[in-house]
Each structure stands twice: as structure tokens, then as C-alpha cells.
N, C-alpha and C positions, 0 to 999 in steps of 0.2 A: 512761206509755208512751213517750212521746218519748224522755224520758231513757233507758230501756231501748235504743231502736232505736238512738241516737248510741253504744251500745257496736261495734254492727257497719254501720252504715250510715255513719258518721261524719258530715259536713256537710249529707249529703242526707235527714236525719230529718225536717225539717221539710217537704219536698216529698213525702217518701212518706205522711205524716200528714195531709195536706191533701188529696192522693189519695184515702187513706182514710177520708176523716173521715165520709162517710155509712153509708157499707156496712161498717164495720167490725164494728159490732153482728151482721150476718146472717153474717158470715165468723166470728166468734166461737159464735153459736151453732147453725152448719153444722157447724163442728169439734167442738164438744161433744158433738151428736148421733154423728158418724161414730166419736168416741172412746169412747162407750157403748158402739157396736156391736161394735166393734174389739174393745173388753175383752172383753165377755161371749161373742163367736164364738171368739179364738183366746188368752186369757190367763187364764181363771177356771180354777184349779187341779182336776183330777181328783182329789186325794187327800183332799179336806176333809171333816170329818165329816159323816154324813148325819144328820139330823134329823127324828124321825118327826111331831112336834107343833111350831105355830107359838110354843108357850110356852116350851118346851125352848131353842128359837133365842135368843127374845128374853132369857131368863134367862140366857144365857150372853154377849148384846150389853151386857144391862145392868149384867153385872159385869165386862166387860173382859177376857172369855174369849176372844173372837171381835172381832178387830181390824179396824175397816172403813177405817182409813187409808192401809192401802198398796194397796188397790183404788183406792181416790179418788186418789191420789198417780201411780198408773200411768194414771186416765183422765185426768186434769189435764195431765203429759205428753204424750201422744197429742194432748187437743186443743190445748196450746199449739207443739207442733211442727208441726201442720198450720198453724195460724195463720202460724208465721214461715216455714213454706215458700211460702204463697199471699202472703206480705207481700213476701218475697223475688222472689217472681214477678214482683209488680207493680212492686218497685225496680230490676229488670232493666230494665223497659221504660220507667219512668218517669225514671230517672236513668241510670245507667251501667250496662251487662250488667254488669261486670269488677264494682265495686263492689257491685251488687246481689248476687252470687255468694258474693263474700268476705263480704261481712255476713252473708248466710243462714248458710254455715259458722260463723262465730263465735259468733253466736246459738244455733246449734244446738249447739256444744261447750259453751258456758256453761249452757246449759238443761240439757244433760246430766248436766253434773258437779253441777248442783245438786240436780237428782232423785236422784240417786246418792247424795248426802249424806243426803236423807231415807229412801231407801229402807235405806241402811245402817241407821239407827236402826230401822227395823220389822225388820229382819233379825237384829237383837241381841234384840228382844224375842220373835221366834218362838224363835229357839235357847234363849233361857231357858226358855220354855215346854217346848219338846222335853226339856230338861234335867232340868227340874224333874219332868214327866210321867216319865221313865226314874226315877228317882231313889224316886218314890213308889211303881212297880210294884218295885222293889228291897226296899225295905221291906216294902211289902205281902207280897212272895214268901218274904220272911226271917222274918216275924211268922208266916206261914203254915207253912211248914215244921217248926215247933215244936211245933206244937199236935198 
């Protein structure tokens, strides 16, 4: 953790980790709870396939038709962003205000870029599934037109 904080808060990372040593687990737990709440309240896509039975959903999950990774990545991004904001606020008061603000901005940008790379991979997977479904529909329409 301290190595990641050094990217944004430079030499003040020891002071910040010392200040947050006992409360970091509580901050992380609260951030994960808030991230899950935000995800299900605002980010769940409305155009998802509706399942009538749990067994159909489980079948799609086990056959990797439904990907859980993109939702998990979004939840983790929100949680880490919240943690970085809290750490940045602590850094602004424990160390130097300017260093805390600058470090928070740098770490938020780094976090965003890393999660964008993960989301590109999930986006490629979603687009490939969409292309496959369109090709299957065209093929089925072609075969049924001949009959």
C-alpha cells in the first residue's frame, strides 16, 4: 500500500500510513459497501437479458455467457476511488494541503487509467458476443428463408 501511495504522496507516504494504520480496514469496508450500493443503484444496465428461472441464469454463468468481471471491476473502481479520496483528505490535514491534493489527483488518474484498461478487455468481450449473436440470427434467417 505504501508503495502505491508513494506514487501520489511522495515522501509523505509513511506519515499517512502511520495515521491510517488502525482505521484502514474500516475505511476499506465502508468504501466497498458504498460502492456496491452505488453500483446497484446507478450502474446496473437496464438492457440485460431477463431470466425466468434461476437455473437458466446459472447455466449462462457457468458457460461464461454472462460475465461477472465487468460489474466487479466497476465496484472495485468505485471502492478504490472512495478510499483514495479519504486517504487524500487525511493527507491534506496530516501533511501538506497541496501535497495531499496533488497526490489525490495523481492517484485518481492512475487508478482510472488502470481500470479503463480492464474495462476495454470486457468491452471487447461484449462486442464479440454481440457480433456472434448477429451472425447467428443472419444464418438462421438465411436457412429459414429457403424452406
